MILO-655225 format. One record per residue (C-alpha): residue number from 1; residue in three letters; x, y, z. Coordinates in Angstrom, 1 decimal, m for minus. Example, Ala and Ser with C-alpha at 12.3 -4.5 7.8 and 13.67 -1.06 7.14 Angstrom:
REM MILO-655225
baba = 1 fiba = ALA u = 12.3 v = m4.5 w = 7.8;
baba = 2 fiba = SER u = 13.7 v = m1.1 w = 7.1;
//
This chain:
REM MILO-655225
baba = 1 fiba = UNK u = 9.4 v = 11.6 w = m20.0;
baba = 2 fiba = UNK u = 9.4 v = 15.2 w = m18.9;
baba = 3 fiba = UNK u = 11.8 v = 16.5 w = m16.1;
baba = 4 fiba = UNK u = 9.8 v = 16.6 w = m12.8;
baba = 5 fiba = UNK u = 8.7 v = 18.9 w = m10.9;
baba = 6 fiba = UNK u = 11.0 v = 19.9 w = m7.7;
baba = 7 fiba = UNK u = 9.3 v = 20.1 w = m4.1;
baba = 8 fiba = UNK u = 11.4 v = 21.4 w = m1.4;
baba = 9 fiba = UNK u = 8.8 v = 22.4 w = 1.2;
baba = 10 fiba = UNK u = 7.0 v = 20.3 w = 3.7;
baba = 11 fiba = UNK u = 4.2 v = 22.9 w = 3.4;
baba = 12 fiba = UNK u = 3.6 v = 22.3 w = m0.2;
baba = 13 fiba = UNK u = 0.4 v = 21.4 w = m0.6;
baba = 14 fiba = UNK u = 0.8 v = 18.0 w = m2.5;
baba = 15 fiba = UNK u = 2.9 v = 17.0 w = 0.3;
baba = 16 fiba = UNK u = 0.4 v = 18.0 w = 2.8;
baba = 17 fiba = UNK u = m2.2 v = 16.2 w = 1.0;
baba = 18 fiba = UNK u = 0.1 v = 12.8 w = 0.2;
baba = 19 fiba = UNK u = 0.5 v = 12.7 w = 3.8;
baba = 20 fiba = UNK u = m3.3 v = 13.0 w = 4.8;
baba = 21 fiba = UNK u = m3.8 v = 9.8 w = 2.9;
baba = 22 fiba = UNK u = m2.4 v = 8.0 w = 6.1;
baba = 23 fiba = UNK u = m5.5 v = 8.6 w = 7.4;
baba = 24 fiba = UNK u = m8.7 v = 6.3 w = 6.7;
baba = 25 fiba = UNK u = m11.3 v = 9.1 w = 6.8;
baba = 26 fiba = UNK u = m9.3 v = 11.2 w = 4.4;
baba = 27 fiba = UNK u = m8.8 v = 8.2 w = 2.1;
baba = 28 fiba = UNK u = m12.6 v = 7.8 w = 1.8;
baba = 29 fiba = UNK u = m13.2 v = 11.2 w = 1.4;
baba = 30 fiba = UNK u = m10.7 v = 11.9 w = m1.5;
baba = 31 fiba = UNK u = m10.9 v = 8.4 w = m3.0;
baba = 32 fiba = UNK u = m7.1 v = 8.1 w = m3.2;
baba = 33 fiba = UNK u = m4.7 v = 6.1 w = m1.5;
baba = 34 fiba = UNK u = m0.9 v = 5.5 w = m1.0;
baba = 35 fiba = UNK u = 1.6 v = 3.1 w = m2.2;
baba = 36 fiba = UNK u = 4.6 v = 3.2 w = m0.6;
baba = 37 fiba = UNK u = 8.0 v = 1.8 w = m2.6;
baba = 38 fiba = UNK u = 8.8 v = 1.3 w = m6.2;
baba = 39 fiba = UNK u = 7.9 v = m2.7 w = m6.2;
baba = 40 fiba = UNK u = 4.7 v = m1.6 w = m5.4;
baba = 41 fiba = UNK u = 4.1 v = 1.3 w = m7.6;
baba = 42 fiba = UNK u = 5.3 v = m1.4 w = m10.9;
baba = 43 fiba = UNK u = 2.5 v = m3.9 w = m9.9;
baba = 44 fiba = UNK u = 0.0 v = m1.3 w = m9.7;
baba = 45 fiba = UNK u = 1.0 v = 0.2 w = m12.8;
baba = 46 fiba = UNK u = 1.2 v = m3.4 w = m14.5;
baba = 47 fiba = UNK u = m2.1 v = m4.2 w = m12.9;
baba = 48 fiba = UNK u = m4.0 v = m0.7 w = m14.5;
baba = 49 fiba = UNK u = m3.9 v = 0.9 w = m11.3;
baba = 50 fiba = UNK u = m4.6 v = 4.6 w = m11.7;
baba = 51 fiba = UNK u = m1.5 v = 6.6 w = m10.4;
baba = 52 fiba = UNK u = m2.1 v = 10.5 w = m9.9;
baba = 53 fiba = UNK u = 0.9 v = 11.6 w = m8.3;
baba = 54 fiba = UNK u = 4.4 v = 9.9 w = m8.2;
baba = 55 fiba = UNK u = 7.1 v = 11.5 w = m5.7;
baba = 56 fiba = UNK u = 10.6 v = 10.3 w = m5.8;
baba = 57 fiba = UNK u = 13.6 v = 11.3 w = m3.9;
baba = 58 fiba = UNK u = 16.1 v = 10.9 w = m7.3;
baba = 59 fiba = UNK u = 15.5 v = 11.4 w = m10.7;
baba = 60 fiba = UNK u = 17.7 v = 8.4 w = m11.1;
baba = 61 fiba = UNK u = 14.6 v = 6.4 w = m9.3;
baba = 62 fiba = UNK u = 12.6 v = 6.8 w = m12.5;
baba = 63 fiba = UNK u = 14.8 v = 4.8 w = m14.7;
baba = 64 fiba = UNK u = 14.0 v = 2.0 w = m12.2;
baba = 65 fiba = UNK u = 11.0 v = 1.2 w = m13.6;
baba = 66 fiba = UNK u = 10.8 v = m0.2 w = m16.8;
baba = 67 fiba = UNK u = 10.7 v = 1.8 w = m20.2;
baba = 68 fiba = UNK u = 7.5 v = m0.3 w = m21.5;
baba = 69 fiba = UNK u = 5.4 v = 0.5 w = m18.5;
baba = 70 fiba = UNK u = 6.3 v = 4.2 w = m18.7;
baba = 71 fiba = UNK u = 4.8 v = 3.9 w = m22.3;
baba = 72 fiba = UNK u = 1.7 v = 2.5 w = m21.3;
baba = 73 fiba = UNK u = 0.9 v = 4.9 w = m18.8;
baba = 74 fiba = UNK u = 0.0 v = 8.5 w = m18.1;
baba = 75 fiba = UNK u = 1.0 v = 9.8 w = m14.7;
baba = 76 fiba = UNK u = m0.5 v = 13.2 w = m14.3;
baba = 77 fiba = UNK u = 2.2 v = 14.5 w = m11.9;
baba = 78 fiba = UNK u = 5.7 v = 13.6 w = m11.0;
baba = 79 fiba = UNK u = 7.5 v = 15.4 w = m8.2;
baba = 80 fiba = UNK u = 11.3 v = 15.1 w = m7.4;
baba = 81 fiba = UNK u = 11.3 v = 15.5 w = m3.6;
baba = 82 fiba = UNK u = 14.3 v = 17.3 w = m1.1;
baba = 83 fiba = UNK u = 14.9 v = 15.3 w = 1.8;
baba = 84 fiba = UNK u = 12.5 v = 16.9 w = 4.2;
baba = 85 fiba = UNK u = 9.3 v = 16.5 w = 1.8;
baba = 86 fiba = UNK u = 10.6 v = 13.2 w = 1.3;
baba = 87 fiba = UNK u = 10.8 v = 12.1 w = 5.1;
baba = 88 fiba = UNK u = 7.5 v = 13.7 w = 5.6;
baba = 89 fiba = UNK u = 5.9 v = 11.4 w = 3.3;
baba = 90 fiba = UNK u = 7.6 v = 8.6 w = 5.1;
baba = 91 fiba = UNK u = 6.1 v = 6.6 w = 7.6;
baba = 92 fiba = UNK u = 6.9 v = 4.2 w = 10.3;
baba = 93 fiba = UNK u = 10.8 v = 4.2 w = 10.1;
baba = 94 fiba = UNK u = 10.1 v = 3.4 w = 6.4;
baba = 95 fiba = UNK u = 12.5 v = 4.7 w = 3.9;
baba = 96 fiba = UNK u = 11.1 v = 4.6 w = 0.3;
baba = 97 fiba = UNK u = 12.5 v = 6.4 w = m2.8;
baba = 98 fiba = UNK u = 9.2 v = 6.5 w = m4.7;
baba = 99 fiba = UNK u = 5.4 v = 6.9 w = m3.4;
baba = 100 fiba = UNK u = 2.8 v = 7.1 w = m5.2;
baba = 101 fiba = UNK u = m0.7 v = 8.7 w = m4.8;
baba = 102 fiba = UNK u = m3.4 v = 6.3 w = m6.6;
baba = 103 fiba = UNK u = m7.1 v = 6.4 w = m7.2;
baba = 104 fiba = UNK u = m8.9 v = 3.9 w = m5.3;
baba = 105 fiba = UNK u = m11.7 v = 1.8 w = m7.2;
baba = 106 fiba = UNK u = m15.3 v = 0.6 w = m6.0;
baba = 107 fiba = UNK u = m15.2 v = m2.5 w = m3.9;
baba = 108 fiba = UNK u = m18.7 v = m3.3 w = m3.6;
baba = 109 fiba = UNK u = m19.8 v = m7.2 w = m4.4;
baba = 110 fiba = UNK u = m21.5 v = m5.8 w = m7.6;
baba = 111 fiba = UNK u = m18.0 v = m4.7 w = m8.7;
baba = 112 fiba = UNK u = m17.0 v = m8.5 w = m8.9;
baba = 113 fiba = UNK u = m19.2 v = m9.0 w = m12.1;
baba = 114 fiba = UNK u = m17.3 v = m6.3 w = m13.7;
baba = 115 fiba = UNK u = m13.8 v = m7.4 w = m13.4;
baba = 116 fiba = UNK u = m12.0 v = m9.2 w = m16.6;
baba = 117 fiba = UNK u = m11.1 v = m12.1 w = m17.6;
baba = 118 fiba = UNK u = m12.8 v = m15.6 w = m17.5;
baba = 119 fiba = UNK u = m15.4 v = m16.9 w = m15.1;
baba = 120 fiba = UNK u = m14.1 v = m20.0 w = m13.1;
baba = 121 fiba = UNK u = m16.8 v = m22.8 w = m13.4;
baba = 122 fiba = UNK u = m15.7 v = m23.9 w = m9.9;
baba = 123 fiba = UNK u = m14.6 v = m20.6 w = m7.7;
baba = 124 fiba = UNK u = m12.8 v = m20.7 w = m4.5;
baba = 125 fiba = UNK u = m13.6 v = m17.7 w = m2.4;
baba = 126 fiba = UNK u = m12.5 v = m16.4 w = 1.1;
baba = 127 fiba = UNK u = m14.3 v = m14.6 w = 3.2;
baba = 128 fiba = UNK u = m12.2 v = m12.5 w = 6.3;
baba = 129 fiba = UNK u = m14.9 v = m11.5 w = 8.8;
baba = 130 fiba = UNK u = m14.2 v = m8.3 w = 10.4;
baba = 131 fiba = UNK u = m10.6 v = m8.1 w = 10.0;
baba = 132 fiba = UNK u = m8.9 v = m5.9 w = 12.3;
baba = 133 fiba = UNK u = m5.3 v = m5.6 w = 11.7;
baba = 134 fiba = UNK u = m3.8 v = m4.3 w = 8.5;
baba = 135 fiba = UNK u = m0.9 v = m6.6 w = 8.5;
baba = 136 fiba = UNK u = m3.1 v = m9.6 w = 8.6;
baba = 137 fiba = UNK u = m5.1 v = m8.5 w = 6.0;
baba = 138 fiba = UNK u = m2.2 v = m8.3 w = 3.7;
baba = 139 fiba = UNK u = m0.9 v = m11.5 w = 4.3;
baba = 140 fiba = UNK u = m4.4 v = m13.3 w = 3.7;
baba = 141 fiba = UNK u = m4.3 v = m11.1 w = 0.3;
baba = 142 fiba = UNK u = m1.0 v = m12.7 w = m0.5;
baba = 143 fiba = UNK u = m2.1 v = m16.2 w = 0.0;
baba = 144 fiba = UNK u = m5.1 v = m15.2 w = m1.7;
baba = 145 fiba = UNK u = m2.9 v = m14.8 w = m4.5;
baba = 146 fiba = UNK u = m0.8 v = m17.5 w = m4.2;
baba = 147 fiba = UNK u = m3.5 v = m20.1 w = m4.2;
baba = 148 fiba = UNK u = m5.5 v = m18.7 w = m7.0;
baba = 149 fiba = UNK u = m8.6 v = m17.8 w = m5.1;
baba = 150 fiba = UNK u = m11.1 v = m15.8 w = m7.1;
baba = 151 fiba = UNK u = m11.9 v = m13.1 w = m4.9;
baba = 152 fiba = UNK u = m11.5 v = m12.0 w = m1.3;
baba = 153 fiba = UNK u = m14.4 v = m10.6 w = 0.1;
baba = 154 fiba = UNK u = m14.3 v = m8.4 w = 3.3;
baba = 155 fiba = UNK u = m17.0 v = m9.1 w = 5.8;
baba = 156 fiba = UNK u = m18.0 v = m5.9 w = 8.0;
baba = 157 fiba = UNK u = m14.6 v = m5.3 w = 7.9;
baba = 158 fiba = UNK u = m12.7 v = m3.3 w = 10.8;
baba = 159 fiba = UNK u = m9.8 v = m2.6 w = 8.7;
baba = 160 fiba = UNK u = m9.6 v = m0.2 w = 5.5;
baba = 161 fiba = UNK u = m8.5 v = m2.3 w = 2.3;
baba = 162 fiba = UNK u = m6.8 v = 0.7 w = 1.4;
baba = 163 fiba = UNK u = m4.3 v = 1.1 w = 4.5;
baba = 164 fiba = UNK u = m0.7 v = 1.4 w = 3.3;
baba = 165 fiba = UNK u = 0.0 v = m0.9 w = 5.7;
baba = 166 fiba = UNK u = m1.9 v = m3.4 w = 4.3;
baba = 167 fiba = UNK u = m0.8 v = m2.7 w = 1.0;
baba = 168 fiba = UNK u = 2.6 v = m3.0 w = 2.1;
baba = 169 fiba = UNK u = 2.2 v = m6.5 w = 3.8;
baba = 170 fiba = UNK u = 0.3 v = m7.8 w = 0.6;
baba = 171 fiba = UNK u = 3.2 v = m7.3 w = m1.3;
baba = 172 fiba = UNK u = 0.8 v = m5.8 w = m4.1;
baba = 173 fiba = UNK u = m1.7 v = m8.5 w = m3.7;
baba = 174 fiba = UNK u = m4.3 v = m5.9 w = m3.4;
baba = 175 fiba = UNK u = m3.9 v = m5.0 w = m7.3;
baba = 176 fiba = UNK u = m3.6 v = m9.0 w = m8.5;
baba = 177 fiba = UNK u = m6.5 v = m10.1 w = m6.5;
baba = 178 fiba = UNK u = m10.3 v = m9.2 w = m6.8;
baba = 179 fiba = UNK u = m11.5 v = m7.6 w = m3.3;
baba = 180 fiba = UNK u = m15.2 v = m6.7 w = m2.5;
baba = 181 fiba = UNK u = m16.6 v = m5.5 w = 1.1;
baba = 182 fiba = UNK u = m20.2 v = m6.0 w = 2.5;
baba = 183 fiba = UNK u = m22.1 v = m7.0 w = 5.3;
baba = 184 fiba = UNK u = m22.1 v = m10.3 w = 6.5;
baba = 185 fiba = UNK u = m25.8 v = m10.8 w = 4.9;
baba = 186 fiba = UNK u = m24.7 v = m9.3 w = 1.7;
baba = 187 fiba = UNK u = m21.9 v = m11.6 w = 1.1;
baba = 188 fiba = UNK u = m23.9 v = m14.7 w = 2.6;
baba = 189 fiba = UNK u = m26.8 v = m13.8 w = m0.3;
baba = 190 fiba = UNK u = m23.9 v = m13.4 w = m3.0;
baba = 191 fiba = UNK u = m22.6 v = m16.7 w = m1.8;
baba = 192 fiba = UNK u = m26.0 v = m18.1 w = m2.5;
baba = 193 fiba = UNK u = m25.8 v = m16.6 w = m5.6;
baba = 194 fiba = UNK u = m22.6 v = m18.1 w = m6.9;
baba = 195 fiba = UNK u = m24.1 v = m22.0 w = m5.3;
baba = 196 fiba = UNK u = m21.2 v = m21.8 w = m2.9;
baba = 197 fiba = UNK u = m20.5 v = m24.3 w = m0.2;
baba = 198 fiba = UNK u = m19.5 v = m22.5 w = 3.1;
baba = 199 fiba = UNK u = m17.0 v = m23.4 w = 5.5;
baba = 200 fiba = UNK u = m16.3 v = m21.6 w = 8.5;
baba = 201 fiba = UNK u = m13.3 v = m21.7 w = 10.6;
baba = 202 fiba = UNK u = m14.5 v = m22.3 w = 14.1;
baba = 203 fiba = UNK u = m13.6 v = m24.7 w = 17.2;
baba = 204 fiba = UNK u = m16.8 v = m25.9 w = 18.2;
baba = 205 fiba = UNK u = m19.2 v = m28.1 w = 16.4;
baba = 206 fiba = UNK u = m16.6 v = m28.4 w = 13.5;
baba = 207 fiba = UNK u = m14.9 v = m31.6 w = 11.8;
baba = 208 fiba = UNK u = m11.2 v = m31.6 w = 10.9;
baba = 209 fiba = UNK u = m10.5 v = m29.3 w = 7.7;
baba = 210 fiba = UNK u = m8.9 v = m32.3 w = 6.2;
baba = 211 fiba = UNK u = m12.4 v = m34.0 w = 6.4;
baba = 212 fiba = UNK u = m14.0 v = m31.4 w = 4.3;
baba = 213 fiba = UNK u = m14.6 v = m31.4 w = 0.8;
baba = 214 fiba = UNK u = m13.7 v = m28.4 w = m0.9;
baba = 215 fiba = UNK u = m13.9 v = m29.5 w = m4.3;
baba = 216 fiba = UNK u = m17.1 v = m27.7 w = m5.3;
baba = 217 fiba = UNK u = m18.1 v = m23.8 w = m5.8;
baba = 218 fiba = UNK u = m16.3 v = m23.1 w = m2.1;
baba = 219 fiba = UNK u = m16.0 v = m19.9 w = m0.2;
baba = 220 fiba = UNK u = m13.9 v = m20.1 w = 3.1;
baba = 221 fiba = UNK u = m14.7 v = m17.9 w = 5.9;
baba = 222 fiba = UNK u = m12.1 v = m16.8 w = 8.7;
baba = 223 fiba = UNK u = m12.9 v = m15.0 w = 11.7;
baba = 224 fiba = UNK u = m11.4 v = m11.9 w = 13.5;
baba = 225 fiba = UNK u = m8.3 v = m11.9 w = 15.0;
baba = 226 fiba = UNK u = m9.3 v = m11.6 w = 18.7;
baba = 227 fiba = UNK u = m12.6 v = m13.1 w = 18.7;
baba = 228 fiba = UNK u = m12.8 v = m15.4 w = 16.0;
baba = 229 fiba = UNK u = m16.1 v = m16.0 w = 14.2;
baba = 230 fiba = UNK u = m18.1 v = m16.3 w = 17.8;
baba = 231 fiba = UNK u = m22.1 v = m16.8 w = 16.9;
baba = 232 fiba = UNK u = m21.4 v = m15.3 w = 13.2;
baba = 233 fiba = UNK u = m21.7 v = m17.6 w = 10.2;
baba = 234 fiba = UNK u = m23.0 v = m20.1 w = 12.6;
baba = 235 fiba = UNK u = m26.3 v = m21.2 w = 10.9;
baba = 236 fiba = UNK u = m26.4 v = m24.9 w = 9.9;
baba = 237 fiba = UNK u = m25.9 v = m24.2 w = 6.4;
baba = 238 fiba = UNK u = m22.4 v = m23.2 w = 7.4;
baba = 239 fiba = UNK u = m19.8 v = m26.2 w = 7.8;
baba = 240 fiba = UNK u = m17.4 v = m25.3 w = 10.5;
baba = 241 fiba = UNK u = m14.1 v = m27.0 w = 9.6;
baba = 242 fiba = UNK u = m11.5 v = m26.9 w = 12.4;
baba = 243 fiba = UNK u = m7.6 v = m26.9 w = 12.6;
baba = 244 fiba = UNK u = m6.6 v = m29.6 w = 15.0;
baba = 245 fiba = UNK u = m4.0 v = m28.3 w = 17.2;
baba = 246 fiba = UNK u = m1.2 v = m30.7 w = 18.7;
baba = 247 fiba = UNK u = 0.1 v = m28.3 w = 21.2;
baba = 248 fiba = UNK u = m1.3 v = m26.0 w = 24.8;
baba = 249 fiba = UNK u = m2.2 v = m23.0 w = 22.7;
baba = 250 fiba = UNK u = m5.3 v = m23.1 w = 21.3;
baba = 251 fiba = UNK u = m5.4 v = m20.8 w = 18.0;
baba = 252 fiba = UNK u = m3.5 v = m19.8 w = 15.1;
baba = 253 fiba = UNK u = m3.0 v = m16.6 w = 13.3;
baba = 254 fiba = UNK u = m5.5 v = m15.1 w = 11.4;
baba = 255 fiba = UNK u = m3.2 v = m15.2 w = 8.4;
baba = 256 fiba = UNK u = m1.7 v = m18.6 w = 9.0;
baba = 257 fiba = UNK u = m5.4 v = m20.1 w = 9.2;
baba = 258 fiba = UNK u = m6.0 v = m18.6 w = 5.9;
baba = 259 fiba = UNK u = m3.0 v = m20.3 w = 4.3;
baba = 260 fiba = UNK u = m3.6 v = m24.0 w = 5.9;
baba = 261 fiba = UNK u = m7.4 v = m23.8 w = 4.8;
baba = 262 fiba = UNK u = m6.6 v = m22.1 w = 1.2;
baba = 263 fiba = UNK u = m4.0 v = m24.9 w = 0.2;
baba = 264 fiba = UNK u = m6.1 v = m27.7 w = 1.5;
baba = 265 fiba = UNK u = m8.4 v = m26.7 w = m1.2;
baba = 266 fiba = UNK u = m5.9 v = m26.3 w = m3.9;
baba = 267 fiba = UNK u = m4.4 v = m29.8 w = m2.8;
baba = 268 fiba = UNK u = m8.0 v = m31.4 w = m3.2;
baba = 269 fiba = UNK u = m8.5 v = m29.7 w = m6.1;
baba = 270 fiba = UNK u = m5.2 v = m30.7 w = m7.7;
baba = 271 fiba = UNK u = m5.9 v = m34.3 w = m7.1;
baba = 272 fiba = UNK u = m9.1 v = m34.4 w = m9.4;
baba = 273 fiba = UNK u = m8.5 v = m35.4 w = m12.9;
baba = 274 fiba = UNK u = m8.6 v = m32.6 w = m15.4;
//
């Protein structure tokens, strides 16, 4: 690998461009996003995410990425940054020795059909409706990865899937789990095509989640952190499921609810003979 170019000024155009990617509008406009930290960069490269620029604080940082990864990827620009430009790239008190600019990819529903790997005969999907907080989105993606869901569908999302905070809190799951977004109507139609039973997490008119059957093709819908699902996903063709609450607080964090319901589905499926 050739010696990285040195950047010593915060006014460098590459630094300015990378910093602009903290903003959702600039991410959409440029088709690029940021990955903070060596561990996430490594996962991204292993998952064939296209890395366009790589900023490091020391040449020795590059040696921390396994050689076999470098042998199978070509990063167009690798830059060694002095303290001030590297500090400029950081965000929210974080301190990373490696930050990457990566190319975003299509997240429309049709893109799911092009994902590599065998298609499941008994898929499990997670639908996050109007998810707003990047931390909750990232945590839900981590749970989706851990529970082996086939895809995460973002219904009318408020939070950008390529938000750096969502990527960090996902610990790289954004790269390992297929993700798509669309309107609630488009996602509902797509799930009908997949012949999925749809279970909506809500309080009113719901059965306890442990009484639901998640055996067949299934989609579990989790609502907005502040407002839940309200009247969305309330049609009779959707089964409401609830998590019984034993205390005085009447709701759980959205990412926690996601974990409870997904792993109940996994538990039920593991009980079936193979």
